[in-house]
Each structure stands twice: as C-alpha cells, then as structure tokens.
C-alpha positions as CSV (number, residue, x, y, z in Angstrom):
1,M,68.9,-0.9,13.2
2,S,71.7,-3.3,14.0
3,T,70.7,-6.7,15.4
4,I,74.2,-8.0,16.0
5,K,75.8,-7.8,19.4
6,I,79.2,-8.6,20.8
7,N,78.5,-9.0,24.5
8,D,76.2,-6.0,25.1
9,Q,77.6,-3.9,22.3
10,F,75.7,-3.4,19.1
11,V,78.1,-3.6,16.1
12,D,77.8,-2.1,12.6
13,E,76.4,-4.0,9.6
14,A,77.6,-3.1,6.1
15,F,77.2,-4.0,2.4
16,S,80.4,-4.9,0.6
17,P,81.4,-2.7,-2.3
18,I,82.6,-5.8,-4.1
19,I,80.2,-7.4,-6.6
20,E,79.9,-11.2,-7.0
21,E,79.6,-11.4,-10.8
22,A,77.1,-13.7,-12.6
23,L,78.5,-16.6,-14.5
24,F,78.3,-16.8,-18.3
25,A,79.2,-19.3,-21.0
26,E,82.6,-18.9,-22.5
27,S,82.8,-18.3,-26.2
28,V,84.2,-21.0,-28.6
29,F,83.9,-18.8,-31.7
30,V,87.5,-17.7,-32.4
31,P,88.3,-16.0,-35.8
32,N,90.1,-18.4,-38.2
33,K,89.9,-21.1,-35.6
34,T,86.3,-22.1,-35.4
35,Y,84.8,-19.6,-37.9
36,T,85.7,-17.2,-40.7
37,P,85.3,-13.4,-40.4
38,K,86.4,-12.8,-44.0
39,Y,82.9,-12.0,-45.4
40,Q,82.5,-8.4,-44.1
41,E,80.7,-5.8,-46.2
42,I,78.7,-2.6,-45.6
43,A,75.4,-4.3,-46.2
44,G,72.5,-6.1,-44.6
45,K,73.1,-9.2,-46.8
46,I,76.1,-10.6,-48.4
47,Y,76.1,-12.9,-51.5
48,V,79.0,-15.3,-51.8
49,H,79.8,-17.0,-55.0
50,K,80.3,-20.8,-54.5
51,Q,82.1,-22.8,-57.1
52,V,80.5,-25.8,-58.8
53,K,82.9,-28.7,-59.0
54,G,83.4,-30.8,-62.0
55,A,85.4,-34.0,-62.8
56,V,88.4,-34.7,-65.1
57,T,89.2,-38.1,-66.5
58,A,92.2,-39.3,-68.4
59,G,92.2,-39.6,-72.2
60,A,94.5,-40.3,-75.1
61,P,97.4,-37.9,-75.7
62,G,97.1,-35.4,-78.6
63,R,93.6,-34.2,-78.1
64,D,91.9,-30.8,-78.5
65,F,90.3,-29.0,-75.6
66,S,86.6,-29.3,-75.1
67,G,85.5,-26.2,-73.1
68,V,82.7,-26.1,-70.5
69,K,80.8,-23.1,-69.3
70,T,81.6,-21.5,-66.0
71,E,79.1,-21.9,-63.2
72,T,78.6,-20.7,-59.6
73,T,75.8,-20.8,-57.1
74,L,75.1,-18.1,-54.5
75,V,75.2,-18.4,-50.7
76,E,73.4,-15.7,-48.8
77,I,74.7,-14.4,-45.4
78,L,71.9,-12.3,-43.9
79,A,72.5,-10.1,-40.9
80,D,69.1,-10.8,-39.4
81,Q,69.8,-11.8,-35.8
82,N,69.5,-8.8,-33.6
83,F,70.5,-8.8,-29.9
84,M,69.4,-5.8,-27.8
85,K,69.1,-5.0,-24.1
86,E,68.9,-1.9,-21.9
87,R,69.2,-1.4,-18.2
88,K,67.8,1.6,-16.4
89,M,69.7,3.0,-13.5
90,Y,68.0,5.8,-11.5
91,Q,70.5,8.4,-10.1
92,V,68.9,8.1,-6.6
93,E,69.9,4.4,-6.6
94,I,73.4,5.2,-7.8
95,N,73.8,7.7,-5.0
96,S,72.6,5.3,-2.4
97,I,75.0,2.4,-2.9
98,K,78.8,2.0,-2.5
99,F,79.7,0.0,-5.6
100,D,79.8,1.4,-9.2
101,N,76.3,0.6,-10.2
102,A,76.7,2.0,-13.8
103,A,79.9,0.0,-14.6
104,S,78.4,-3.2,-13.1
105,N,75.2,-3.0,-15.1
106,Y,77.1,-2.0,-18.3
107,T,79.3,-5.1,-18.0
108,L,76.5,-7.4,-17.1
109,T,74.4,-6.3,-20.1
110,T,77.3,-6.7,-22.4
111,K,77.9,-10.3,-21.2
112,E,74.2,-11.1,-21.5
113,I,74.2,-10.0,-25.2
114,A,77.4,-12.0,-25.9
115,E,75.9,-15.2,-24.3
116,G,72.7,-14.9,-26.3
117,R,74.7,-14.4,-29.5
118,E,76.9,-17.4,-28.7
119,R,73.9,-19.7,-28.4
120,V,72.3,-18.6,-31.6
121,A,75.6,-19.0,-33.4
122,L,75.9,-22.6,-32.1
123,A,72.3,-23.3,-33.2
124,K,73.0,-21.9,-36.7
125,M,76.2,-23.8,-37.1
126,A,74.5,-27.1,-36.0
127,L,71.6,-26.5,-38.3
128,G,73.7,-25.9,-41.4
129,S,76.2,-28.7,-40.8
130,T,75.9,-32.1,-42.4
131,D,73.9,-34.3,-39.9
132,A,75.9,-37.4,-38.9
133,A,72.5,-39.2,-38.5
134,D,73.7,-40.9,-35.4
135,T,72.1,-40.2,-32.1
136,T,73.9,-43.0,-30.2
137,A,74.8,-41.9,-26.7
138,L,78.5,-41.3,-26.3
139,T,80.3,-43.4,-23.7
140,S,83.9,-44.0,-22.6
141,E,83.8,-47.1,-24.7
142,N,82.7,-45.6,-28.0
143,I,84.0,-42.0,-27.8
144,K,87.1,-42.9,-29.8
145,S,85.3,-44.6,-32.6
146,K,82.6,-42.0,-32.9
147,F,85.0,-39.1,-32.9
148,L,87.2,-40.7,-35.5
149,G,84.1,-41.6,-37.5
150,L,83.2,-37.9,-37.7
151,R,86.8,-37.0,-38.8
152,K,86.6,-39.6,-41.5
153,A,83.4,-38.2,-42.8
154,V,84.8,-34.7,-43.0
155,R,87.9,-35.9,-44.8
156,K,85.9,-38.0,-47.3
157,N,84.1,-34.8,-48.1
158,K,87.6,-33.3,-49.0
159,A,87.6,-30.9,-46.1
160,R,89.9,-30.6,-43.1
161,A,89.1,-31.4,-39.5
162,D,90.8,-28.5,-37.9
163,F,88.5,-28.0,-34.9
164,A,85.8,-29.8,-32.8
165,I,83.3,-28.0,-30.6
166,V,82.1,-30.4,-27.9
167,S,79.6,-30.3,-25.0
168,P,80.9,-30.5,-21.4
169,D,79.6,-34.1,-21.2
170,V,81.6,-35.1,-24.3
171,Y,84.7,-33.3,-23.1
172,T,84.6,-35.2,-19.9
173,L,84.6,-38.5,-21.9
174,I,87.6,-37.2,-23.9
175,L,89.4,-36.3,-20.7
176,G,89.0,-39.9,-19.7
177,D,91.1,-41.1,-22.7
178,T,94.4,-40.1,-21.1
179,T,96.3,-41.9,-23.9
180,N,95.0,-40.0,-26.9
181,Y,94.0,-36.6,-25.3
182,T,96.7,-34.0,-25.2
183,P,96.0,-31.0,-22.9
184,I,97.5,-27.6,-23.7
185,H,99.3,-25.3,-21.3
186,N,99.5,-22.3,-23.5
187,E,97.7,-19.4,-21.8
188,N,96.9,-17.6,-25.1
189,L,95.3,-20.7,-26.6
190,M,93.4,-21.4,-23.4
191,A,92.2,-17.8,-23.3
192,N,90.7,-18.4,-26.8
193,G,88.7,-21.4,-25.7
194,M,91.0,-24.2,-26.9
195,V,91.4,-26.8,-24.2
196,G,93.5,-29.5,-25.9
197,K,93.8,-31.8,-28.8
198,Y,92.2,-35.2,-29.4
199,Y,93.8,-37.3,-32.1
200,G,95.4,-34.0,-33.3
201,I,92.1,-32.1,-33.6
202,P,91.9,-28.9,-31.5
203,I,89.1,-29.2,-28.9
204,F,86.8,-26.3,-27.9
205,E,84.5,-27.1,-24.9
206,S,81.2,-25.2,-25.1
207,N,79.4,-24.7,-21.9
208,A,76.7,-22.7,-23.8
209,L,75.2,-26.0,-24.9
210,D,72.8,-25.9,-22.0
211,N,69.7,-24.3,-23.3
212,E,66.7,-26.5,-24.0
213,T,64.3,-24.1,-25.7
214,L,66.4,-21.7,-27.8
215,G,64.5,-19.7,-30.5
216,F,65.8,-17.0,-32.8
217,N,64.6,-14.6,-35.4
218,G,63.1,-16.1,-38.6
219,T,61.8,-19.4,-37.2
220,E,59.0,-20.5,-34.9
221,N,60.9,-23.6,-34.0
222,T,62.9,-24.0,-30.9
223,H,66.2,-25.8,-30.7
224,D,67.5,-27.9,-27.9
225,L,71.2,-27.1,-27.6
226,T,71.7,-30.0,-25.2
227,A,71.1,-32.3,-28.1
228,I,74.5,-31.3,-29.7
229,D,77.4,-33.6,-28.9
230,I,80.0,-32.5,-31.4
231,I,80.4,-30.1,-34.3
232,M,83.6,-30.8,-36.3
233,G,85.1,-29.5,-39.4
234,Q,87.0,-26.8,-41.3
235,N,86.8,-23.4,-39.7
236,D,86.1,-21.4,-42.9
237,G,82.9,-23.5,-43.5
238,F,81.0,-21.2,-41.0
239,A,80.8,-17.4,-41.4
240,I,79.9,-14.8,-38.8
241,F,79.1,-11.3,-40.1
242,D,78.4,-8.3,-37.8
243,N,77.1,-5.0,-39.2
244,L,76.4,-3.4,-35.9
245,V,78.3,-3.6,-32.5
246,A,77.2,-0.9,-30.1
247,A,77.6,-0.5,-26.3
248,R,76.9,2.8,-24.5
249,L,76.2,4.3,-21.2
250,I,74.0,7.4,-21.7
251,P,72.1,9.9,-19.6
252,A,68.3,9.2,-19.6
253,D,66.0,11.7,-21.1
254,D,62.8,10.8,-19.3
255,F,64.2,10.3,-15.7
256,V,67.2,11.3,-13.7
257,G,69.7,8.5,-14.2
258,L,71.5,6.4,-16.8
259,R,70.8,3.8,-19.5
260,A,73.2,1.0,-20.3
261,Q,72.4,0.0,-23.8
262,V,74.0,-2.8,-25.8
263,E,73.1,-4.0,-29.3
264,M,74.6,-6.3,-31.9
265,N,73.3,-7.3,-35.3
266,S,74.8,-10.4,-36.7
267,G,74.6,-13.0,-39.5
268,F,75.5,-16.6,-39.1
269,K,75.9,-19.0,-42.1
270,V,77.3,-22.4,-42.9
271,V,78.7,-21.5,-46.3
272,N,79.6,-25.1,-47.2
273,S,78.0,-28.0,-45.4
274,D,80.6,-30.4,-46.7
275,K,83.1,-28.7,-44.4
276,L,81.2,-29.3,-41.2
277,I,79.5,-32.3,-39.5
278,A,77.3,-32.4,-36.4
279,K,76.5,-35.3,-34.1
280,F,73.4,-35.0,-32.0
281,N,72.2,-37.2,-29.1
282,D,68.5,-36.3,-29.6
283,T,66.1,-34.4,-31.8
284,F,67.6,-30.9,-32.3
285,V,64.7,-29.1,-33.8
286,T,61.3,-29.0,-32.0
287,E,58.2,-28.0,-33.9
288,P,56.1,-25.3,-32.1
289,E,53.0,-26.4,-30.2
290,A,49.8,-26.0,-32.1
C-alpha cells in the first residue's frame, strides 16, 4: 500500500528497472604488457626449459675450441588455481521483477570470478619476484629514489623494466611528482589499465591490492595484498596459463529457473625471478594460526 501522498492523493511507488552495478577492481594483467600468454598447451601442467647461462673470457688468438655440455633447468607452470561460482535464479523471482535478473546475475558472477583471479595472480607474481628487501614506507620525498632503485636492480639483473604495477597509495605519490610523471591520453592504452609513465616506465595502477587475508589453492598461508607497493620488471617474466574458461546460463534441473555458472582454471608462474622485483611495505606472507 502506498504511503506517499501529494495533498490528499496517494501516489504510486515503483522499483526502477535500472541496476546499480557493484564495483570491482580493474585488471592490470594485459598480454605482452604485464605478463606473457605464450605458454599455452592442452595440458594441466607445462614444463618450460630454462637456459643455464655461462661466461666467456678473452684468450690468445689461434686457439682450439673447448666444448661444454648443454644444460637446462625446468620451470613448471601448473594450472592449479580454480575459480568457480554459481547463482540460482528461480523463475518465480524472474517473473516478478522488471529488470533482467538473468543477465544481471550472469554479469555479476563473471566479474566476481575475474576479481578473484586478479588477486591470486597478483599474489603469485609478488611471491615469485625478487624481494627488494626494503619495507621502508614510501613518501613524496623518497618515491623517486626508491622507484629508480628498483629499476636499477632490474637492469643489473640484465632484464628490462617495461612495466610497473603499483598500489593506489603509490600511484598517488607518483601523481604528485608532476615533473617526472607523464600521464597518457590514449583511450586504448587507458582501457588496458596503463595510466601513464614514470621515468619512462609504463605505470599500471592496481586497485585490487586491497585484500588483507587472501588465500589460494596449495597453501595454508594467507597473503596481505596491501603489503605490496610496487612490482616492476620485464613482462615475459610472468606467465598466465588458462586451460578452462567457461561461462553459461542454463536451465536448472532440480527447480524451475536458471543457473548462472562461471568457472576458470588458471596457472600463474614467475618463470624468471631475475626479470621481476617486488617492493613490500610490510610482511606479505602470514603463517596460519595454530
């Protein structure tokens, strides 16, 4: 019964057919920009051969070759992180509301899976990167020196610094350096998560670094994503491998209605830790309580 009057006239009440959508973290994982998708096989695990580097010194001219044996190590990329969610929609509910309940819940479930996968990928990248061993709090006074210090460490490892993933707090500090930060105005680049360059390095701001107790398959530890300040390095140092991507809207078999089901099965691996470095502001890995 309506409870709203204009003068002595009751007026109608209504529910809007427009949905206010939930907010989700944006993805910073862009193929060939912040990770490599090149390791794709029909398998649950991929083995990647990794070269073992040697050294060459100068000698006197007119020498014979002295051969060495070939050698590689193996890096495993295991697709062991499964993300799955289902939403049940009863037909009587669908028939009783104005908005497209099926489409709304299908989209919502897909975004929830994507955000969960994003957070695990960030944790895996941080765990596998070289630890900068510096938990100093970043400030407007030291952001330049700390950022360039990370770049120097990557370059001394013979890798490129072609991206940096940063937390919103760190990005705010970078924005304050109006002399050395270069914003971008290219819509395609911005759509892919890149927000500008700092000392020539593309910056990707990750607002997924907001979870304090992230756990994932294969460990009893939790990981505080808020402890990550910066991950910098060469994009092909981190691999993402998906062997299942499924999203469907299907009739239910045990009730009248629909099921929105989304599932992804992924593998995340730092294939070469010399190519990536991570700066934390606190302890990243937390042991489980006894």
